[in-house]
PQR file with spaces between the fields and no chain letter, atoms N, CA, C, O and H, PARSE charges and radii, in Angstrom:
ATOM       1  N    UNK     1      39.424  -22.597  -16.005 -0.4000 1.5000
ATOM       2  CA   UNK     1      38.045  -23.040  -16.029 -0.0000 2.0000
ATOM       3  C    UNK     1      37.660  -23.289  -17.481  0.5500 1.7000
ATOM       4  O    UNK     1      37.245  -22.373  -18.192 -0.5500 1.4000
ATOM       5  N    UNK     2      37.797  -24.495  -17.897 -0.4000 1.5000
ATOM       6  CA   UNK     2      37.401  -24.870  -19.250 -0.0000 2.0000
ATOM       7  C    UNK     2      36.131  -25.691  -19.169  0.5500 1.7000
ATOM       8  O    UNK     2      36.108  -26.776  -18.588 -0.5500 1.4000
ATOM       9  H    UNK     2      38.135  -25.239  -17.320  0.4000 1.0000
ATOM      10  N    UNK     3      35.072  -25.156  -19.763 -0.4000 1.5000
ATOM      11  CA   UNK     3      33.798  -25.852  -19.718 -0.0000 2.0000
ATOM      12  C    UNK     3      33.742  -26.980  -20.740  0.5500 1.7000
ATOM      13  O    UNK     3      33.122  -28.017  -20.504 -0.5500 1.4000
ATOM      14  H    UNK     3      35.090  -24.275  -20.236  0.4000 1.0000
ATOM      15  N    UNK     4      34.386  -26.768  -21.855 -0.4000 1.5000
ATOM      16  CA   UNK     4      34.411  -27.779  -22.907 -0.0000 2.0000
ATOM      17  C    UNK     4      35.854  -28.130  -23.239  0.5500 1.7000
ATOM      18  O    UNK     4      36.726  -27.262  -23.202 -0.5500 1.4000
ATOM      19  H    UNK     4      34.889  -25.925  -22.047  0.4000 1.0000
ATOM      20  N    UNK     5      36.110  -29.378  -23.558 -0.4000 1.5000
ATOM      21  CA   UNK     5      37.473  -29.700  -23.984 -0.0000 2.0000
ATOM      22  C    UNK     5      37.757  -29.020  -25.324  0.5500 1.7000
ATOM      23  O    UNK     5      36.943  -29.082  -26.245 -0.5500 1.4000
ATOM      24  H    UNK     5      35.401  -30.083  -23.587  0.4000 1.0000
ATOM      25  N    UNK     6      38.890  -28.388  -25.420 -0.4000 1.5000
ATOM      26  CA   UNK     6      39.243  -27.648  -26.615 -0.0000 2.0000
ATOM      27  C    UNK     6      40.133  -28.500  -27.499  0.5500 1.7000
ATOM      28  O    UNK     6      41.226  -28.901  -27.100 -0.5500 1.4000
ATOM      29  H    UNK     6      39.551  -28.338  -24.671  0.4000 1.0000
ATOM      30  N    UNK     7      39.659  -28.770  -28.691 -0.4000 1.5000
ATOM      31  CA   UNK     7      40.440  -29.548  -29.651 -0.0000 2.0000
ATOM      32  C    UNK     7      40.714  -28.675  -30.860  0.5500 1.7000
ATOM      33  O    UNK     7      39.847  -27.926  -31.312 -0.5500 1.4000
ATOM      34  H    UNK     7      38.771  -28.444  -29.015  0.4000 1.0000
ATOM      35  N    UNK     8      41.918  -28.778  -31.374 -0.4000 1.5000
ATOM      36  CA   UNK     8      42.289  -27.998  -32.552 -0.0000 2.0000
ATOM      37  C    UNK     8      42.631  -28.954  -33.686  0.5500 1.7000
ATOM      38  O    UNK     8      42.859  -30.144  -33.468 -0.5500 1.4000
ATOM      39  H    UNK     8      42.622  -29.386  -31.007  0.4000 1.0000
ATOM      40  N    UNK     9      42.660  -28.421  -34.884 -0.4000 1.5000
ATOM      41  CA   UNK     9      42.994  -29.226  -36.051 -0.0000 2.0000
ATOM      42  C    UNK     9      44.454  -29.659  -35.992  0.5500 1.7000
ATOM      43  O    UNK     9      45.283  -28.969  -35.398 -0.5500 1.4000
ATOM      44  H    UNK     9      42.474  -27.455  -35.062  0.4000 1.0000
ATOM      45  N    UNK    10      44.771  -30.792  -36.602 -0.4000 1.5000
ATOM      46  CA   UNK    10      46.170  -31.237  -36.614 -0.0000 2.0000
ATOM      47  C    UNK    10      47.058  -30.188  -37.285  0.5500 1.7000
ATOM      48  O    UNK    10      46.713  -29.653  -38.338 -0.5500 1.4000
ATOM      49  H    UNK    10      44.097  -31.352  -37.084  0.4000 1.0000
ATOM      50  N    UNK    11      48.193  -29.903  -36.670 -0.4000 1.5000
ATOM      51  CA   UNK    11      49.129  -28.936  -37.204 -0.0000 2.0000
ATOM      52  C    UNK    11      48.937  -27.538  -36.637  0.5500 1.7000
ATOM      53  O    UNK    11      49.810  -26.685  -36.798 -0.5500 1.4000
ATOM      54  H    UNK    11      48.474  -30.337  -35.814  0.4000 1.0000
ATOM      55  N    UNK    12      47.835  -27.291  -35.990 -0.4000 1.5000
ATOM      56  CA   UNK    12      47.586  -25.982  -35.384 -0.0000 2.0000
ATOM      57  C    UNK    12      48.204  -25.968  -33.984  0.5500 1.7000
ATOM      58  O    UNK    12      48.255  -27.009  -33.330 -0.5500 1.4000
ATOM      59  H    UNK    12      47.126  -27.984  -35.859  0.4000 1.0000
ATOM      60  N    UNK    13      48.667  -24.823  -33.519 -0.4000 1.5000
ATOM      61  CA   UNK    13      49.233  -24.768  -32.159 -0.0000 2.0000
ATOM      62  C    UNK    13      48.138  -24.884  -31.103  0.5500 1.7000
ATOM      63  O    UNK    13      47.003  -24.460  -31.319 -0.5500 1.4000
ATOM      64  H    UNK    13      48.625  -23.977  -34.051  0.4000 1.0000
ATOM      65  N    UNK    14      48.489  -25.451  -29.983 -0.4000 1.5000
ATOM      66  CA   UNK    14      47.552  -25.569  -28.874 -0.0000 2.0000
ATOM      67  C    UNK    14      47.358  -24.185  -28.243  0.5500 1.7000
ATOM      68  O    UNK    14      48.344  -23.498  -27.974 -0.5500 1.4000
ATOM      69  H    UNK    14      49.411  -25.794  -29.807  0.4000 1.0000
ATOM      70  N    UNK    15      46.124  -23.764  -28.004 -0.4000 1.5000
ATOM      71  CA   UNK    15      45.897  -22.457  -27.368 -0.0000 2.0000
ATOM      72  C    UNK    15      46.264  -22.497  -25.891  0.5500 1.7000
ATOM      73  O    UNK    15      46.219  -23.544  -25.246 -0.5500 1.4000
ATOM      74  H    UNK    15      45.323  -24.321  -28.223  0.4000 1.0000
ATOM      75  N    UNK    16      46.627  -21.330  -25.374 -0.4000 1.5000
ATOM      76  CA   UNK    16      46.940  -21.232  -23.953 -0.0000 2.0000
ATOM      77  C    UNK    16      45.638  -21.244  -23.156  0.5500 1.7000
ATOM      78  O    UNK    16      44.616  -20.756  -23.639 -0.5500 1.4000
ATOM      79  H    UNK    16      46.664  -20.479  -25.898  0.4000 1.0000
ATOM      80  N    UNK    17      45.660  -21.787  -21.963 -0.4000 1.5000
ATOM      81  CA   UNK    17      44.433  -21.776  -21.151 -0.0000 2.0000
ATOM      82  C    UNK    17      44.033  -20.341  -20.781  0.5500 1.7000
ATOM      83  O    UNK    17      44.884  -19.469  -20.608 -0.5500 1.4000
ATOM      84  H    UNK    17      46.490  -22.184  -21.571  0.4000 1.0000
ATOM      85  N    UNK    18      42.736  -20.123  -20.665 -0.4000 1.5000
ATOM      86  CA   UNK    18      42.193  -18.812  -20.355 -0.0000 2.0000
ATOM      87  C    UNK    18      41.926  -18.729  -18.859  0.5500 1.7000
ATOM      88  O    UNK    18      41.378  -19.660  -18.268 -0.5500 1.4000
ATOM      89  H    UNK    18      42.044  -20.832  -20.805  0.4000 1.0000
ATOM      90  N    UNK    19      42.313  -17.614  -18.247 -0.4000 1.5000
ATOM      91  CA   UNK    19      42.068  -17.455  -16.818 -0.0000 2.0000
ATOM      92  C    UNK    19      40.582  -17.169  -16.567  0.5500 1.7000
ATOM      93  O    UNK    19      39.850  -16.774  -17.475 -0.5500 1.4000
ATOM      94  H    UNK    19      42.758  -16.858  -18.727  0.4000 1.0000
ATOM      95  N    UNK    20      40.162  -17.372  -15.338 -0.4000 1.5000
ATOM      96  CA   UNK    20      38.763  -17.121  -14.969 -0.0000 2.0000
ATOM      97  C    UNK    20      38.404  -15.648  -15.143  0.5500 1.7000
ATOM      98  O    UNK    20      37.306  -15.324  -15.595 -0.5500 1.4000
ATOM      99  H    UNK    20      40.757  -17.692  -14.600  0.4000 1.0000
ATOM     100  N    UNK    21      39.321  -14.762  -14.789 -0.4000 1.5000
ATOM     101  CA   UNK    21      39.059  -13.331  -14.907 -0.0000 2.0000
ATOM     102  C    UNK    21      38.854  -12.932  -16.376  0.5500 1.7000
ATOM     103  O    UNK    21      37.960  -12.146  -16.689 -0.5500 1.4000
ATOM     104  H    UNK    21      40.213  -15.025  -14.422  0.4000 1.0000
ATOM     105  N    UNK    22      39.666  -13.465  -17.250 -0.4000 1.5000
ATOM     106  CA   UNK    22      39.516  -13.163  -18.681 -0.0000 2.0000
ATOM     107  C    UNK    22      38.192  -13.682  -19.202  0.5500 1.7000
ATOM     108  O    UNK    22      37.528  -13.003  -19.985 -0.5500 1.4000
ATOM     109  H    UNK    22      40.392  -14.104  -16.996  0.4000 1.0000
ATOM     110  N    UNK    23      37.804  -14.853  -18.788 -0.4000 1.5000
ATOM     111  CA   UNK    23      36.546  -15.434  -19.222 -0.0000 2.0000
ATOM     112  C    UNK    23      35.357  -14.591  -18.744  0.5500 1.7000
ATOM     113  O    UNK    23      34.417  -14.360  -19.505 -0.5500 1.4000
ATOM     114  H    UNK    23      38.343  -15.404  -18.152  0.4000 1.0000
ATOM     115  N    UNK    24      35.394  -14.136  -17.501 -0.4000 1.5000
ATOM     116  CA   UNK    24      34.317  -13.298  -16.970 -0.0000 2.0000
ATOM     117  C    UNK    24      34.287  -11.957  -17.700  0.5500 1.7000
ATOM     118  O    UNK    24      33.212  -11.454  -18.030 -0.5500 1.4000
ATOM     119  H    UNK    24      36.158  -14.324  -16.883  0.4000 1.0000
ATOM     120  N    UNK    25      35.443  -11.384  -17.949 -0.4000 1.5000
ATOM     121  CA   UNK    25      35.498  -10.100  -18.651 -0.0000 2.0000
ATOM     122  C    UNK    25      34.908  -10.217  -20.058  0.5500 1.7000
ATOM     123  O    UNK    25      34.185   -9.324  -20.500 -0.5500 1.4000
ATOM     124  H    UNK    25      36.316  -11.793  -17.681  0.4000 1.0000
ATOM     125  N    UNK    26      35.207  -11.293  -20.753 -0.4000 1.5000
ATOM     126  CA   UNK    26      34.731  -11.458  -22.127 -0.0000 2.0000
ATOM     127  C    UNK    26      33.256  -11.821  -22.209  0.5500 1.7000
ATOM     128  O    UNK    26      32.579  -11.436  -23.162 -0.5500 1.4000
ATOM     129  H    UNK    26      35.794  -12.018  -20.394  0.4000 1.0000
ATOM     130  N    UNK    27      32.749  -12.551  -21.232 -0.4000 1.5000
ATOM     131  CA   UNK    27      31.374  -13.032  -21.337 -0.0000 2.0000
ATOM     132  C    UNK    27      30.355  -12.201  -20.569  0.5500 1.7000
ATOM     133  O    UNK    27      29.167  -12.245  -20.890 -0.5500 1.4000
ATOM     134  H    UNK    27      33.298  -12.864  -20.457  0.4000 1.0000
ATOM     135  N    UNK    28      30.789  -11.441  -19.557 -0.4000 1.5000
ATOM     136  CA   UNK    28      29.828  -10.680  -18.756 -0.0000 2.0000
ATOM     137  C    UNK    28      30.106   -9.176  -18.833  0.5500 1.7000
ATOM     138  O    UNK    28      29.230   -8.407  -19.228 -0.5500 1.4000
ATOM     139  H    UNK    28      31.754  -11.405  -19.296  0.4000 1.0000
ATOM     140  N    UNK    29      31.294   -8.759  -18.467 -0.4000 1.5000
ATOM     141  CA   UNK    29      31.607   -7.336  -18.384 -0.0000 2.0000
ATOM     142  C    UNK    29      31.641   -6.693  -19.767  0.5500 1.7000
ATOM     143  O    UNK    29      31.140   -5.582  -19.941 -0.5500 1.4000
ATOM     144  H    UNK    29      32.006   -9.384  -18.146  0.4000 1.0000
ATOM     145  N    UNK    30      32.218   -7.367  -20.741 -0.4000 1.5000
ATOM     146  CA   UNK    30      32.303   -6.809  -22.087 -0.0000 2.0000
ATOM     147  C    UNK    30      30.947   -6.520  -22.706  0.5500 1.7000
ATOM     148  O    UNK    30      30.723   -5.400  -23.163 -0.5500 1.4000
ATOM     149  H    UNK    30      32.625   -8.270  -20.600  0.4000 1.0000
ATOM     150  N    UNK    31      30.027   -7.488  -22.741 -0.4000 1.5000
ATOM     151  CA   UNK    31      28.698   -7.202  -23.294 -0.0000 2.0000
ATOM     152  C    UNK    31      27.927   -6.137  -22.517  0.5500 1.7000
ATOM     153  O    UNK    31      27.216   -5.334  -23.121 -0.5500 1.4000
ATOM     154  H    UNK    31      30.209   -8.398  -22.370  0.4000 1.0000
ATOM     155  N    UNK    32      28.053   -6.116  -21.190 -0.4000 1.5000
ATOM     156  CA   UNK    32      27.378   -5.075  -20.412 -0.0000 2.0000
ATOM     157  C    UNK    32      27.937   -3.691  -20.731  0.5500 1.7000
ATOM     158  O    UNK    32      27.181   -2.726  -20.842 -0.5500 1.4000
ATOM     159  H    UNK    32      28.631   -6.768  -20.699  0.4000 1.0000
ATOM     160  N    UNK    33      29.244   -3.592  -20.878 -0.4000 1.5000
ATOM     161  CA   UNK    33      29.854   -2.303  -21.222 -0.0000 2.0000
ATOM     162  C    UNK    33      29.427   -1.860  -22.614  0.5500 1.7000
ATOM     163  O    UNK    33      29.138   -0.682  -22.821 -0.5500 1.4000
ATOM     164  H    UNK    33      29.858   -4.376  -20.788  0.4000 1.0000
ATOM     165  N    UNK    34      29.382   -2.773  -23.560 -0.4000 1.5000
ATOM     166  CA   UNK    34      28.940   -2.438  -24.912 -0.0000 2.0000
ATOM     167  C    UNK    34      27.479   -1.988  -24.896  0.5500 1.7000
ATOM     168  O    UNK    34      27.123   -1.028  -25.579 -0.5500 1.4000
ATOM     169  H    UNK    34      29.617   -3.730  -23.391  0.4000 1.0000
ATOM     170  N    UNK    35      26.637   -2.664  -24.131 -0.4000 1.5000
ATOM     171  CA   UNK    35      25.239   -2.270  -24.018 -0.0000 2.0000
ATOM     172  C    UNK    35      25.089   -0.890  -23.398  0.5500 1.7000
ATOM     173  O    UNK    35      24.219   -0.121  -23.808 -0.5500 1.4000
ATOM     174  H    UNK    35      26.926   -3.444  -23.577  0.4000 1.0000
ATOM     175  N    UNK    36      25.930   -0.563  -22.410 -0.4000 1.5000
ATOM     176  CA   UNK    36      25.875    0.757  -21.788 -0.0000 2.0000
ATOM     177  C    UNK    36      26.270    1.846  -22.776  0.5500 1.7000
ATOM     178  O    UNK    36      25.659    2.915  -22.797 -0.5500 1.4000
ATOM     179  H    UNK    36      26.636   -1.188  -22.077  0.4000 1.0000
ATOM     180  N    UNK    37      27.273    1.589  -23.585 -0.4000 1.5000
ATOM     181  CA   UNK    37      27.692    2.573  -24.594 -0.0000 2.0000
ATOM     182  C    UNK    37      26.591    2.784  -25.617  0.5500 1.7000
ATOM     183  O    UNK    37      26.307    3.921  -25.994 -0.5500 1.4000
ATOM     184  H    UNK    37      27.769    0.721  -23.568  0.4000 1.0000
ATOM     185  N    UNK    38      25.973    1.714  -26.066 -0.4000 1.5000
ATOM     186  CA   UNK    38      24.891    1.832  -27.056 -0.0000 2.0000
ATOM     187  C    UNK    38      23.700    2.571  -26.445  0.5500 1.7000
ATOM     188  O    UNK    38      23.079    3.401  -27.108 -0.5500 1.4000
ATOM     189  H    UNK    38      26.204    0.791  -25.760  0.4000 1.0000
ATOM     190  N    UNK    39      23.383    2.275  -25.190 -0.4000 1.5000
ATOM     191  CA   UNK    39      22.272    2.972  -24.524 -0.0000 2.0000
ATOM     192  C    UNK    39      22.559    4.459  -24.389  0.5500 1.7000
ATOM     193  O    UNK    39      21.663    5.278  -24.592 -0.5500 1.4000
ATOM     194  H    UNK    39      23.888    1.600  -24.651  0.4000 1.0000
ATOM     195  N    UNK    40      23.789    4.820  -24.051 -0.4000 1.5000
ATOM     196  CA   UNK    40      24.139    6.241  -23.956 -0.0000 2.0000
ATOM     197  C    UNK    40      24.050    6.927  -25.309  0.5500 1.7000
ATOM     198  O    UNK    40      23.605    8.072  -25.396 -0.5500 1.4000
ATOM     199  H    UNK    40      24.517    4.154  -23.886  0.4000 1.0000
ATOM     200  N    UNK    41      24.464    6.246  -26.355 -0.4000 1.5000
ATOM     201  CA   UNK    41      24.361    6.832  -27.691 -0.0000 2.0000
ATOM     202  C    UNK    41      22.904    7.010  -28.105  0.5500 1.7000
ATOM     203  O    UNK    41      22.570    7.966  -28.805 -0.5500 1.4000
ATOM     204  H    UNK    41      24.825    5.316  -26.285  0.4000 1.0000
ATOM     205  N    UNK    42      22.046    6.106  -27.682 -0.4000 1.5000
ATOM     206  CA   UNK    42      20.641    6.176  -28.072 -0.0000 2.0000
ATOM     207  C    UNK    42      19.862    7.186  -27.230  0.5500 1.7000
ATOM     208  O    UNK    42      19.063    7.949  -27.772 -0.5500 1.4000
ATOM     209  H    UNK    42      22.317    5.329  -27.114  0.4000 1.0000
ATOM     210  N    UNK    43      20.082    7.204  -25.914 -0.4000 1.5000
ATOM     211  CA   UNK    43      19.288    8.042  -25.023 -0.0000 2.0000
ATOM     212  C    UNK    43      19.982    9.336  -24.612  0.5500 1.7000
ATOM     213  O    UNK    43      19.339   10.222  -24.049 -0.5500 1.4000
ATOM     214  H    UNK    43      20.731    6.584  -25.473  0.4000 1.0000
ATOM     215  N    UNK    44      21.261    9.462  -24.878 -0.4000 1.5000
ATOM     216  CA   UNK    44      22.006   10.649  -24.474 -0.0000 2.0000
ATOM     217  C    UNK    44      21.461   11.942  -25.046  0.5500 1.7000
ATOM     218  O    UNK    44      21.261   12.895  -24.294 -0.5500 1.4000
ATOM     219  H    UNK    44      21.783    8.743  -25.335  0.4000 1.0000
ATOM     220  N    UNK    45      21.211   12.016  -26.350 -0.4000 1.5000
ATOM     221  CA   UNK    45      20.685   13.267  -26.905 -0.0000 2.0000
ATOM     222  C    UNK    45      19.333   13.663  -26.303  0.5500 1.7000
ATOM     223  O    UNK    45      19.083   14.847  -26.074 -0.5500 1.4000
ATOM     224  H    UNK    45      21.374   11.241  -26.962  0.4000 1.0000
ATOM     225  N    UNK    46      18.473   12.695  -26.050 -0.4000 1.5000
ATOM     226  CA   UNK    46      17.167   13.000  -25.462 -0.0000 2.0000
ATOM     227  C    UNK    46      17.323   13.534  -24.043  0.5500 1.7000
ATOM     228  O    UNK    46      16.653   14.495  -23.666 -0.5500 1.4000
ATOM     229  H    UNK    46      18.676   11.734  -26.236  0.4000 1.0000
ATOM     230  N    UNK    47      18.200   12.922  -23.258 -0.4000 1.5000
ATOM     231  CA   UNK    47      18.424   13.396  -21.896 -0.0000 2.0000
ATOM     232  C    UNK    47      19.054   14.782  -21.887  0.5500 1.7000
ATOM     233  O    UNK    47      18.698   15.622  -21.061 -0.5500 1.4000
ATOM     234  H    UNK    47      18.744   12.141  -23.565  0.4000 1.0000
ATOM     235  N    UNK    48      19.984   15.022  -22.796 -0.4000 1.5000
ATOM     236  CA   UNK    48      20.621   16.339  -22.863 -0.0000 2.0000
ATOM     237  C    UNK    48      19.611   17.401  -23.273  0.5500 1.7000
ATOM     238  O    UNK    48      19.631   18.511  -22.740 -0.5500 1.4000
ATOM     239  H    UNK    48      20.273   14.339  -23.467  0.4000 1.0000
ATOM     240  N    UNK    49      18.728   17.077  -24.213 -0.4000 1.5000
ATOM     241  CA   UNK    49      17.708   18.017  -24.658 -0.0000 2.0000
ATOM     242  C    UNK    49      16.748   18.338  -23.513  0.5500 1.7000
ATOM     243  O    UNK    49      16.355   19.491  -23.338 -0.5500 1.4000
ATOM     244  H    UNK    49      18.712   16.176  -24.647  0.4000 1.0000
ATOM     245  N    UNK    50      16.368   17.320  -22.733 -0.4000 1.5000
ATOM     246  CA   UNK    50      15.455   17.529  -21.610 -0.0000 2.0000
ATOM     247  C    UNK    50      16.090   18.446  -20.568  0.5500 1.7000
ATOM     248  O    UNK    50      15.427   19.346  -20.053 -0.5500 1.4000
ATOM     249  H    UNK    50      16.687   16.383  -22.876  0.4000 1.0000
ATOM     250  N    UNK    51      17.369   18.228  -20.253 -0.4000 1.5000
ATOM     251  CA   UNK    51      18.038   19.077  -19.273 -0.0000 2.0000
ATOM     252  C    UNK    51      18.174   20.504  -19.784  0.5500 1.7000
ATOM     253  O    UNK    51      18.028   21.452  -19.012 -0.5500 1.4000
ATOM     254  H    UNK    51      17.908   17.497  -20.671  0.4000 1.0000
ATOM     255  N    UNK    52      18.450   20.669  -21.069 -0.4000 1.5000
ATOM     256  CA   UNK    52      18.572   22.004  -21.635 -0.0000 2.0000
ATOM     257  C    UNK    52      17.233   22.732  -21.576  0.5500 1.7000
ATOM     258  O    UNK    52      17.190   23.921  -21.258 -0.5500 1.4000
ATOM     259  H    UNK    52      18.569   19.899  -21.696  0.4000 1.0000
ATOM     260  N    UNK    53      16.144   22.035  -21.879 -0.4000 1.5000
ATOM     261  CA   UNK    53      14.823   22.647  -21.832 -0.0000 2.0000
ATOM     262  C    UNK    53      14.429   23.010  -20.401  0.5500 1.7000
ATOM     263  O    UNK    53      13.826   24.060  -20.176 -0.5500 1.4000
ATOM     264  H    UNK    53      16.179   21.069  -22.137  0.4000 1.0000
ATOM     265  N    UNK    54      14.760   22.163  -19.440 -0.4000 1.5000
ATOM     266  CA   UNK    54      14.452   22.467  -18.044 -0.0000 2.0000
ATOM     267  C    UNK    54      15.265   23.661  -17.558  0.5500 1.7000
ATOM     268  O    UNK    54      14.773   24.453  -16.754 -0.5500 1.4000
ATOM     269  H    UNK    54      15.250   21.311  -19.623  0.4000 1.0000
ATOM     270  N    UNK    55      16.495   23.803  -18.029 -0.4000 1.5000
ATOM     271  CA   UNK    55      17.326   24.931  -17.621 -0.0000 2.0000
ATOM     272  C    UNK    55      16.764   26.242  -18.169  0.5500 1.7000
ATOM     273  O    UNK    55      16.898   27.287  -17.531 -0.5500 1.4000
ATOM     274  H    UNK    55      16.895   23.160  -18.683  0.4000 1.0000
ATOM     275  N    UNK    56      16.141   26.196  -19.336 -0.4000 1.5000
ATOM     276  CA   UNK    56      15.538   27.388  -19.922 -0.0000 2.0000
ATOM     277  C    UNK    56      14.223   27.750  -19.238  0.5500 1.7000
ATOM     278  O    UNK    56      13.756   28.884  -19.346 -0.5500 1.4000
ATOM     279  H    UNK    56      16.031   25.348  -19.854  0.4000 1.0000
ATOM     280  N    UNK    57      13.633   26.796  -18.543 -0.4000 1.5000
ATOM     281  CA   UNK    57      12.351   27.041  -17.900 -0.0000 2.0000
ATOM     282  C    UNK    57      11.179   26.705  -18.798  0.5500 1.7000
ATOM     283  O    UNK    57      10.046   27.076  -18.494 -0.5500 1.4000
ATOM     284  H    UNK    57      14.012   25.875  -18.456  0.4000 1.0000
ATOM     285  N    UNK    58      11.426   26.011  -19.895 -0.4000 1.5000
ATOM     286  CA   UNK    58      10.365   25.631  -20.814 -0.0000 2.0000
ATOM     287  C    UNK    58       9.654   24.411  -20.268  0.5500 1.7000
ATOM     288  O    UNK    58      10.295   23.466  -19.809 -0.5500 1.4000
ATOM     289  H    UNK    58      12.346   25.709  -20.141  0.4000 1.0000
ATOM     290  N    UNK    59       8.340   24.428  -20.317 -0.4000 1.5000
ATOM     291  CA   UNK    59       7.561   23.264  -19.906 -0.0000 2.0000
ATOM     292  C    UNK    59       7.544   22.296  -21.074  0.5500 1.7000
ATOM     293  O    UNK    59       6.843   22.516  -22.061 -0.5500 1.4000
ATOM     294  H    UNK    59       7.819   25.196  -20.690  0.4000 1.0000
ATOM     295  N    UNK    60       8.314   21.227  -20.962 -0.4000 1.5000
ATOM     296  CA   UNK    60       8.492   20.287  -22.068 -0.0000 2.0000
ATOM     297  C    UNK    60       7.175   19.614  -22.426  0.5500 1.7000
ATOM     298  O    UNK    60       6.875   19.447  -23.609 -0.5500 1.4000
ATOM     299  H    UNK    60       8.884   21.048  -20.160  0.4000 1.0000
ATOM     300  N    UNK    61       6.382   19.223  -21.431 -0.4000 1.5000
ATOM     301  CA   UNK    61       5.144   18.508  -21.731 -0.0000 2.0000
ATOM     302  C    UNK    61       4.128   19.432  -22.406  0.5500 1.7000
ATOM     303  O    UNK    61       3.379   18.996  -23.280 -0.5500 1.4000
ATOM     304  H    UNK    61       6.626   19.359  -20.470  0.4000 1.0000
ATOM     305  N    UNK    62       4.099   20.699  -22.006 -0.4000 1.5000
ATOM     306  CA   UNK    62       3.170   21.639  -22.619 -0.0000 2.0000
ATOM     307  C    UNK    62       3.516   21.842  -24.088  0.5500 1.7000
ATOM     308  O    UNK    62       2.623   21.975  -24.925 -0.5500 1.4000
ATOM     309  H    UNK    62       4.707   21.053  -21.296  0.4000 1.0000
ATOM     310  N    UNK    63       4.796   21.865  -24.401 -0.4000 1.5000
ATOM     311  CA   UNK    63       5.235   22.064  -25.794 -0.0000 2.0000
ATOM     312  C    UNK    63       4.900   20.841  -26.614  0.5500 1.7000
ATOM     313  O    UNK    63       4.474   20.971  -27.761 -0.5500 1.4000
ATOM     314  H    UNK    63       5.521   21.757  -23.722  0.4000 1.0000
ATOM     315  N    UNK    64       5.081   19.649  -26.055 -0.4000 1.5000
ATOM     316  CA   UNK    64       4.821   18.422  -26.813 -0.0000 2.0000
ATOM     317  C    UNK    64       3.327   18.148  -26.997  0.5500 1.7000
ATOM     318  O    UNK    64       2.941   17.493  -27.965 -0.5500 1.4000
ATOM     319  H    UNK    64       5.427   19.544  -25.123  0.4000 1.0000
ATOM     320  N    UNK    65       2.489   18.631  -26.096 -0.4000 1.5000
ATOM     321  CA   UNK    65       1.044   18.396  -26.235 -0.0000 2.0000
ATOM     322  C    UNK    65       0.438   19.247  -27.335  0.5500 1.7000
ATOM     323  O    UNK    65      -0.539   18.833  -27.960 -0.5500 1.4000
ATOM     324  H    UNK    65       2.802   19.164  -25.309  0.4000 1.0000
ATOM     325  N    UNK    66       0.977   20.399  -27.582 -0.4000 1.5000
ATOM     326  CA   UNK    66       0.402   21.331  -28.560 -0.0000 2.0000
ATOM     327  C    UNK    66       0.573   20.876  -29.969  0.5500 1.7000
ATOM     328  O    UNK    66       0.139   21.559  -30.896 -0.5500 1.4000
ATOM     329  H    UNK    66       1.770   20.735  -27.075  0.4000 1.0000
């Protein structure tokens, strides 16, 4: 599945055609996986802190309002 004709400079080797699965992995699955990793890095500590506070029985909202 080539959307655009691929032209290379003279003297350069011709690239091999890309399969549909590889194209989908690179354009859809890869960015979604990277976004999920970044989201976990950003929100993971907050979620872990919330679960730890709930396990202790601390009212998180009462502590944050004070």
